C-alpha beads as a LAMMPS data file, in Angstrom:
LAMMPS data file: protein, C-alpha beads

75 atoms
74 bonds

1 atom types
1 bond types

-500.0 500.0 xlo xhi
-500.0 500.0 ylo yhi
-500.0 500.0 zlo zhi

Masses

1 110.0

Atoms # bond

1 1 1 11.359 3.469 8.703
2 1 1 14.769 4.917 8.902
3 1 1 16.163 4.636 5.454
4 1 1 13.615 6.416 3.233
5 1 1 13.616 7.950 -0.235
6 1 1 11.271 10.683 -1.289
7 1 1 10.428 11.482 -4.812
8 1 1 7.842 13.609 -6.484
9 1 1 5.074 12.141 -8.443
10 1 1 2.935 14.176 -10.856
11 1 1 -0.777 13.084 -11.120
12 1 1 -3.702 14.618 -12.852
13 1 1 -5.485 16.957 -10.372
14 1 1 -8.645 14.789 -10.687
15 1 1 -6.747 11.631 -9.746
16 1 1 -4.910 13.419 -6.934
17 1 1 -8.484 14.686 -5.590
18 1 1 -9.638 11.259 -5.224
19 1 1 -6.813 10.362 -2.894
20 1 1 -7.683 13.128 -0.656
21 1 1 -5.849 15.862 1.178
22 1 1 -1.952 15.800 0.566
23 1 1 -0.897 14.117 3.669
24 1 1 -3.690 11.513 3.415
25 1 1 -2.951 11.105 -0.380
26 1 1 0.663 10.201 0.221
27 1 1 -0.304 7.565 2.794
28 1 1 -2.928 6.162 0.431
29 1 1 -0.580 6.047 -2.480
30 1 1 2.077 4.252 -0.341
31 1 1 -0.459 1.825 0.832
32 1 1 -1.645 1.092 -2.827
33 1 1 1.920 0.671 -3.890
34 1 1 2.669 -1.800 -1.279
35 1 1 -0.433 -3.839 -1.873
36 1 1 0.506 -3.871 -5.403
37 1 1 3.916 -5.299 -4.804
38 1 1 2.153 -7.749 -2.582
39 1 1 -0.384 -8.823 -5.100
40 1 1 2.488 -9.239 -7.675
41 1 1 4.312 -11.399 -5.399
42 1 1 7.308 -9.049 -5.274
43 1 1 7.024 -8.715 -1.349
44 1 1 5.779 -10.905 1.244
45 1 1 2.689 -10.224 3.414
46 1 1 5.008 -9.951 6.333
47 1 1 7.227 -7.396 4.530
48 1 1 4.200 -5.453 3.334
49 1 1 2.888 -5.323 6.989
50 1 1 6.353 -4.044 8.231
51 1 1 6.600 -1.335 5.641
52 1 1 3.076 -0.251 6.238
53 1 1 3.625 -0.172 10.185
54 1 1 1.102 -2.916 10.822
55 1 1 1.155 -6.199 12.696
56 1 1 0.490 -9.300 10.720
57 1 1 -3.107 -9.373 11.944
58 1 1 -3.472 -5.708 11.120
59 1 1 -2.278 -6.512 7.495
60 1 1 -4.676 -9.217 7.205
61 1 1 -7.511 -7.012 8.359
62 1 1 -6.387 -4.459 5.720
63 1 1 -6.573 -6.957 3.030
64 1 1 -10.064 -7.939 4.196
65 1 1 -11.327 -4.313 4.095
66 1 1 -9.851 -3.990 0.478
67 1 1 -11.429 -7.346 -0.630
68 1 1 -7.755 -8.847 -1.307
69 1 1 -7.221 -12.451 -0.719
70 1 1 -4.570 -13.415 1.914
71 1 1 -3.006 -15.808 -0.624
72 1 1 -3.439 -14.177 -4.098
73 1 1 -3.126 -16.613 -7.041
74 1 1 -0.206 -15.616 -9.311
75 1 1 -1.344 -16.623 -12.749

Bonds

1 1 1 2
2 1 2 3
3 1 3 4
4 1 4 5
5 1 5 6
6 1 6 7
7 1 7 8
8 1 8 9
9 1 9 10
10 1 10 11
11 1 11 12
12 1 12 13
13 1 13 14
14 1 14 15
15 1 15 16
16 1 16 17
17 1 17 18
18 1 18 19
19 1 19 20
20 1 20 21
21 1 21 22
22 1 22 23
23 1 23 24
24 1 24 25
25 1 25 26
26 1 26 27
27 1 27 28
28 1 28 29
29 1 29 30
30 1 30 31
31 1 31 32
32 1 32 33
33 1 33 34
34 1 34 35
35 1 35 36
36 1 36 37
37 1 37 38
38 1 38 39
39 1 39 40
40 1 40 41
41 1 41 42
42 1 42 43
43 1 43 44
44 1 44 45
45 1 45 46
46 1 46 47
47 1 47 48
48 1 48 49
49 1 49 50
50 1 50 51
51 1 51 52
52 1 52 53
53 1 53 54
54 1 54 55
55 1 55 56
56 1 56 57
57 1 57 58
58 1 58 59
59 1 59 60
60 1 60 61
61 1 61 62
62 1 62 63
63 1 63 64
64 1 64 65
65 1 65 66
66 1 66 67
67 1 67 68
68 1 68 69
69 1 69 70
70 1 70 71
71 1 71 72
72 1 72 73
73 1 73 74
74 1 74 75
């Protein structure tokens, strides 16, 4: 991912602790942001996979591990 933007995010310590060590926390937060965008229909599964550095199959596996449907219903 060559073109990136970094910005600080302030979180309550308790919340940040749930995300893990700082490096792990950043990756976990990034993953949840991209999964949220996918669930909202703002990005495709292919785009989410690309931004997460996963193959399409890897993305489908991630969705299964998180209990997220491959084709979420947009109500």
